[in-house]
N, C-alpha and C positions, 0 to 999 in steps of 0.2 A: 532767822527773821527778826528784824528790829521792832521796837515799839513805834507806833504811829501816833501823831497828834492830829486832831481834827480842827480845821480852821474854817468855819462857815462864814467868816468875814465880819466879825463884830468889833466895833471900836472899843467896847469895854473889855478888854482882854482878860476874860474870866475863865479859869480852868474848872471843868466839871467832869466828874467821872462818867465815862460812857458805859461802864458795866459790860465791857466786851467779854463774851464767854470764854474765849481762848487766850486773850492777852489783857489781863487786868490793868496793864500799864497804859492802855490807850486813853488819851485825854482829849477833850474838846476845847478849842480855843476859838472864841467867837468875837465878832465886832458888829457894831450897829449897821443894819442895812443902809442907813442914810449915808454911810461913809463910802458907798460904792458910787462911781460916776453914773450919771443918767444913761439909761439904755444898756448898761452892762448886766448880763445875766450873772448872778452870783452863784458860784459853785462851792464845792466842798474841797478844801485843801487838805490833803493827806501828807504828813511828813513822817518819815521813818527815822529812827534813831541813828541809822547808818548814813544819813544825809540825803537819801532819795526823797523827792518831793514832787507831787503832782496835784492838779486841780481837776475835779470831776463834777459834773452836774448830777445831782441825785434826782431820780424820778419821784414824782408824787406817788403816794400809795392810794389806790382807789379800791374800795370794797363795797359790795352790796350789803345792806344792813336791813334788819327787821326792826320795825318800830311800831309803837302803839300810841293811841291818843286817849285822853280822858277829857270829858266835858264836865266843868265844875262851875258853880256860881261865881260870878265876877265880884267877889267880896274879899276884903283883907283876910289873909291867913289860909285861904283854901289851897294855894300852891304849897305853902309850908306844911300843912297837914299831910298832903300827899307825899312830899319829899321826906318828911320825918318818918312816915310809915316805911318807905323804901329804905331809908338809912337804918332803921331798926332791924330790917331783914337783910342787911349787908348787900343790897342791890347796887351795883356800880353802873352808873349811867355814862355812856360815851357822849351823849348830848341831851339837852333839855331845851325846849322852846315853848313859851307860853304867849298867847295873844288873845285879845277879846274877839268874840264872835258876834256880839250884839245881843239884844234882848236879855241882858243881865247874865250872860254866859261867857265863859272863856274856854279855850282849848289848850291843853297841855300835851305836847308831843314828847314821848319818852323813848330814847334810843338806848336800850340796855346792852351791856357787854354780854350778858347771859339772858336771852329771852325767857327761858324756862324759869329762872330765878325770879324774874319780874312777874310772870304770870302767877307763880305760887305766892309771892308776897302780896300781890294785889288781891288774890282770893282771900288770904288770911285777914287782910285789912278791910275787906268789903268794898274794894275799889273796882268799878266796872271799866274794863279796858275795851277798846275797839277790837275788831278783828285785826290780825297782823297786817301791816302795810310794808311796802318796800321803798327804799331810797338808796342813795349812795353817800358814803363818807369818804371825803378826800382829805388827806393830810400830807404836808410836805414842808420844805424849807420856804419860809416867807420871802417874797421877792415882789418887785413891782410887776403887776400883771398876772399874779398867780391865779386869781379868780378868772380873769379874761382867758387864760390858757385853757381852763376847763370848759368854760361856756363856749369857746370857739369850736371845740371838738363836737359839741352837741349841735351847734348851728350848722357846721359843715355836713352833719348827718341829717339835717332838716328835722331835728327833734326839739320840740318846744319845752321849755322849763315850766313846770307847774309852780315851783317855788324854789328858793335857794337862800341859804344863810351862811355867812362866812365870818371868821374872826381871826385876828392874830392871836396866837396861843402863847406868846412869850418865848424867850430863848431862841428867837429867830425862826419860829415855826408858825404855820397857819393850819386851820381846819375849816372844812366846808361841808355842808349837807346839801344835796341836790335831789329834788323831787321831780319826777316826770310822770306822765300819764301811764297807767298800768299797761296799756296797749303798746307803749314805746319802751318799756323797761328793758327787754332783751336787746333791742337795737342800741339803746343807750349804754348798756353794759359792754357791748362790742365797741362802740365809739370811744368809751372811756377806758377800755382795756381792763375792766373790772374782773 
């Protein structure tokens, strides 16, 4: 078996170690998504050292997540106080979202990699967390319409979004969090193949 090179299609032809568990020689070569012609779905180009080359579209990963929220005064430093306490306890967050609620209050949503570690850290720091809530985390190769592809699946299943947030994550990747009503969660999981 030869070594493969990954070409997600980036103009900046930058090599990055992929950390492949069975072949440490695998490398990623990427180019800017803006280099693709309009309407073209960008795939992943795999190139083997023996000359074999193919392009495949990588599926987005969708997983159900547990998250918590905290209500804090809408004053400077409150978010930092919370984040510093979590950092001191080595809590890794997959996502963080803060927004004003009105009446001098803000809500901070915390999506932990390890929910138990978050609960323990919050208890030690005297932070009052909400009950656990559920949402979906979608990650994948960035492309035109990445968010629309996800929302279309929910629309086709007649599921309303409660909220959504998405961002480009750099290196040709994107991330998105989708919230639906609790009563629609299982149907949404099916529609999104979570």
